[in-house]
N, C-alpha and C positions, 0 to 999 in steps of 0.2 A: 909744462910749467905748473908748479904747485902753488896755489894761493894760500897764504897763511894769514887768515883774518881772525884767528882765535887767540885770545890771551887770557891770563888768569885774572885780569882786572875787570871788575863789574862797573858798568857805566852808571853814574849817579843820577841826579835829578831829584833828590829827596829833600833838598834844602827848603823848598817851598812848603814842606809839611813839618818842618822843625824837627826832623829826626836826627838830632845831633849825635846821639849815641851810635846810631847805625852808621853814620858817616865816618866814625872813627875806624870802622872796619872796611868800609867801601870807599875807595878813592876814585873820584871821577877822572877819567882820562880818555881821550879820543885816539883811536888807532890812526896811523897815517893812511892816506887814501891808497887803495890798491886798484890799479887800472885793469880793465877787462882785457882778456887775451883777444888777439885778432879773430880767432875762431875758437869758441868755447866748445868743450865736450863734456860728457858725463864725468870724466876723470879730472876736470879742471879744479874741483874742490877737494881732492884727496890730500890729506895732510901727510907730512913725512913720516909720522909715527902715530898709528891709530890709538894706541893705549894712552899716550900722552895727550892726544886730542880729547879723548873721553874724560880723562882726569881734569883737564883744564875746563871743559864744558861743565862738568859737575861742580867745580869750584865756583864758577859764575852762578850756577843755579842755587847752590847752598847759601851763598852770600845773600842772594835775593830772598830766598826762602826764610832765612832767619831774620832779615831786616824787616820783612813785611809784618812780622809779629809785633814790632814796635809801633806800627801804625795805629791810629785812633779811629779810622773809619774804613768802610769798604772801598771808597774811592782811593784812599791813600794806599791800601794794599794793592789795588789794581795798578796804580801808578808805579809802585816798586817793582812788581813782577813784569810790567810792560817794558822795563829797561833791558830785559833779556833779548837775545837775538841780534844785538847791535853789531856784533863782530862776526856773524856767521857769513858763510859763502853761499849766497842764494843763486841758483842757476835759473835761467829763463825757462818758461814752460816748453818752449820749442825743443830745448835740449832734453829735458826730462821726459817729454813725450816720446822721443826717439829711442832712448836707452837709459840705463841706470848703471851706476858704478859705486855702490855703497862701500865705505871704507871700514866698516865693522859690522859683524853679526852679533845679535844679542838674543839669548833665550832667557826670558824673564817670566815672572808670575803675571797672571791676568788681573791681579789686584788693581782697582781703580786709582790707587795712589801711586802706582809704579809705572808710569808711562816713560819708556826709555828716551824718546825724543825730547821730552820735557826735562827730565832730570839730568840729561847730558847736554842740554841747550843745543840741540842739533837741528839742522834744516832738512827739508824734504830731499831725499836722495842720499842722505848720509848713512843711515842705519838700515840694516836688513834684520827685521825683528820677528821672532817667534815667541808666542806667549801661551801659557796654560797655567791653570791654578797649581801653585807649588813648583813652577818651572821644572816639571817632570820631563824626562827624556822619552816622550812618546814617539812612535815610529814616524808619523807624518812630520813631526817637528825635526827629527834628525834628517829626514829626507830633504826638508826645506833647507836646512843648514848645508847639506851636501850640495844643493843647487847653488847656494850662496858662495861656497868655496870653489866648486869646480867650474861654474859658469861665470859668476860675477867677480870671482877672484878676491873675495874679502880676505884680508890677511889676519883677521883677529875674530875670535868668538869669545864673548863674555857671558858667562853663566851668572845671572844676577838673582840672588836671594834678597829678602828684605825683612825688616823687623816686624814682629807680630803677624807673621804669615798665617792666614786662616787655614790654608790647606795643611800646613804642618801641624797646626793645633788640632785639626780634625783627625790627622793620622795618629796623634798622641792620645786621642779619646777612644773609648770603646764603642760608642754609638756611631752607626753609619748613617749617611744621608740617603743615598740611593745606590743600587747595584753598580751603575756606571761610575758614580763618584768614588765608590769603594775601590773600583778597578783603577781609577786615576791615582789615588793616593797609596795604592799598594806598594809601589817602589819607595815611597817616602817611609812607610812603616818598616820596610825591610832594612832601613839604615838607622833606625832609632836605637839609641843606647839608653838602657834603663837608668833613671836618675839624672839624666842630662838636662841642662837648662833648655828653654825654648830657643834661645839665641844659638846655642851650640848645635841644636837639632837642625835649625835652619841652615847654618853654615855647612854642617855635614851633608845635608841633602843637596846643597848646591855643588859641593865637591864630588858627591857621588854622581850627579848628573854629568859633570865635566868628564869624569872617568868613563861613563857609559858612552859618551860621544865617540871616543876612539876605540872602545871595545866593540861596539856594534856597527861601526862604519869604517870600512877600509879606505874610503875616499878621504875621510877626515884624518885617520891614522897616518896614511901615506903623506898627506899634506904637512902634518906636524913633523914627521920624520925627515921630510925634504927641506924643512925650514920655511915653507911657504905659509904656514899657519901657526898662530899662537893661540892657545886656549887658556883663559884666566877665569878666576872666580871672584865675584864681587859681592858685597853686602851693603844694601841701601838702608840707612837709618832714616825712617820717615820723620822723626822729630827734628833732626838736625839738617836733613836734606843731603847728607854726605854719603858718598860711596867709598867704602874701604876695600882694598884688595885683600882677599883671604889667602 
């Protein structure tokens, strides 16, 4: 049985702070109660469609992310953001301790502003996440995604770039930071197009990473070919909080 506790609507609670303008965008509504299964498992919270669930979760996050900018105090901002997670499917610790069944894998940048569980309004056990500066396709990251697909059966991999990525900016510059960092951004530099904008460079880098996943991994390539895996590319705009599919 699949529990569907996610919706595109963000739950309100802002009236106490007089954020009337924000309330025009965010309509408070409570989801109907969803009762627990007789015996829950790690798969109890799997949505019917992983990409749709990610998009819905990001819509909730983006609404809160933008609404908090209208707050007039730190407490008001905290209250706005605290309304997230109201529709998530939270499994008991006893289930999560025994096993995991994430419904999406994400390879994202290590940037402190780009925490996938946060920007997709996801709960523990939902996402299998690999992170590195510039969301580069490093060997250990690809191996981790292979484990996610082959063992955990995640049906979706999202490669997530983001606005103002420092690693891509560094790749576009001539000065290097350290030999190891230079090695990290080497694949980013290989995909740069002279005269391209930073945003296009970031999106091209994410697309190149997605292509590398199937080029360098038979496990991932075979899963895509058999229809068991979908690989998509996303772009997170830090200012708006929105993720767009590239």
